[in-house]
C-alpha angles and dihedrals in degrees: 000000000000117000096030116118122232113267121235119234120258118249141181112255114235116245126251119287097207143039130214126184130178138205134181120250114215094202127182124237093262092049091050091052092052093046092051092048094049093043095050093046093050090042091059089052091049091050092053092046091050090052091050092048091050092051091054092055114165092353091074116120140158093278094055089046090055091050092053091048093051091051092051092045091063091052098045123352139296094260095048089047091054092050093048096048093047092049090048093051092048091050092050091048091050090052089049092054090048089052091053091050090049090051091053091048093051092049091048092050092050092048092050092050092047091051091053094043090056091058124084118260112277094009115153124234120260112202093183092057094035094241123149124221120263126242118273100233143013091250092056090047090053092047091051090051089057091047091051091055091048091051091048090054090050090047091054091053094048092046090053090051090048093051092048094045091239119151133182114227129167116200105220095028134288092243093057091046091055091047089067089074094047104043095141093052090047092048093237134129122225091250093053092046091050091052091050091047093052092046091051092051096048118110118213104146131118131182119230127242125207115234094031123109110287090349097283132061099184100050108018128189115184127211089259091057099255111150123204134162136202109246121224116252096256090053098044090115087072092065119120096180135051123282094031097294129144119211117205123222091225120086128215124232116176107201097179112066089349093146092053091048092049091050090056099048094044088058092044095245120159118276123172120214134199126187119199138169125230103209097189092056094029091229133136122218136189121207123199121197137174140166126257129215110259107261117217113260113250114243114253094239092053093048092053097043092107099037129264141258109233114212129197113197117218139173095264108015148017115243112208135179129176116232126191123227091274093057097253117141110241125202124345130325117259130212124199111195129204136174118230096188123101130033127349091252090054093049091048092051092048092052092046092051093049092049091049091056090046092054092048090051090051091053092049090052091053094237123140099201141054119207115215134176115253093230126179118177098178091111096032093068092060118125090225093058101042101009099144097038099074093164092056092047091052090049091054092045094056094040105117098221099143096039093044094050094044093049093045092052091050095047094042092053089061090054095045091244119142122223115218117199117209134185108269096211115132095343095129094043098045093039091056091044098052107023114024100072099038092052096046114102136171090267100036127056111201113201128208089255092054089053090049090055088057090051091051092049094047092050090052090050091051096248124130114255095234116089097229139031117231118268117260108283096223100067109347095232141112095270094096096034113278097184128062127220093245099085130054122217091255093058112119119248093003120165113248138155111279113231120236108249115224119248139060092299092080092062088199108063135035119241109296093004099098116123091232099034091101124191105340092189089061093045095051107099098197093073094245127103110264095203094059097052117104117229128204137158118244114244115250123211116248091221137014 
């Protein structure tokens, strides 16, 4: 089996460590004015704190953090200052991780181009020797040389920023900032863009604190749904309740996981809240989030005790098939379609709907686990790997691997269904080779993706993907157990020992003497013994 890479072991994916739920706030005009004023004021403080944190770079420490918090406390309050500094630090750390990923991507691109430039023009790839293919023409080779120099210049700039601890962050989003210069192409007016920009830069978020009333002193939501927030000191004149608080007319009712949220706030456990404004819909929303205790990961054997539903992820659907503990496909294949075109909200709803149907199908089958390929297309979208196949690169780029897996893990945890990640190597190829044709009937069309779902499920169960093991090498017979226990005699196109037919055609056994000929008297359908009948050839005349 030279040339095949080593397969990684299957494992149960840990469950989510946090929960976030959202509800719409039907605020009045006066409430909306107060929320905008508070959000824009705190957003200006957050912008200044982010600039100060970025200037400190790698020299930042606990003492400088305390200095920043004291300065913000005098401008707002101690609790708002803590929320702003923590959000600023998290944003800087996220930009730092993105910078590290960009560094790795640039170095990988340069290494891939250098490997192909070193090869002769038109040279084929050699996986055994680890050699990349050469470029097709001299013009392409020259263009890739120019691209390599451009990437090296970009790498030098990013490396300098990394060494200095300098990051580039845009509060409100870089994409929305660039849209300001292309309003006509985006179909926006300057007024609409300005409203979106201000809403994106507002800051109305507060971390929870265990032991405090209802788990949060800054933004408080009671068990009856009353929402109030602590106003900053310069806006204390807007308060309509004691202690500088403002109570909104709108009430909060979390429908999803509402009981779990209510259990937390009644015991004064920490809950973080964030209020944001959707300008396009002119709606206000509040999001509640909290951390969960890390649940112990279910052992792989226990998760697969009742079989598994193998899933093959595709560009437009999920192909699923239920397998029992022996690796046999049971029932019919299922396909759960979704449409990834349109807006991000539409794509997210499509994925959520498909996963909901998949989880319901898993429960109906009686399985407690879903097997999924551990896909990662970060390197597959490279120009050097699929440079000429632009359509395939676009398909991989829009494939929602990370979002689909994260949402499936979160939704499956609520249904007590384990998610098993398997190595995706050769599942489509071997599934089509060993399972697609044998399972296709006149009334059932088995696709390549359906066969791949069987391969994924069998790999999770620890079975080989192929339907049969090879016969014993010593004599190729049933002495050492030719068949396996994973196929019944009625299975179509099963491999089985071929009986020796009687007669001179066998060239190895006389009539009726074959080892697998069996009882010929029982096999003869005329009611007479076939072994006792005489056989002769009629004489033919030599001439008419």
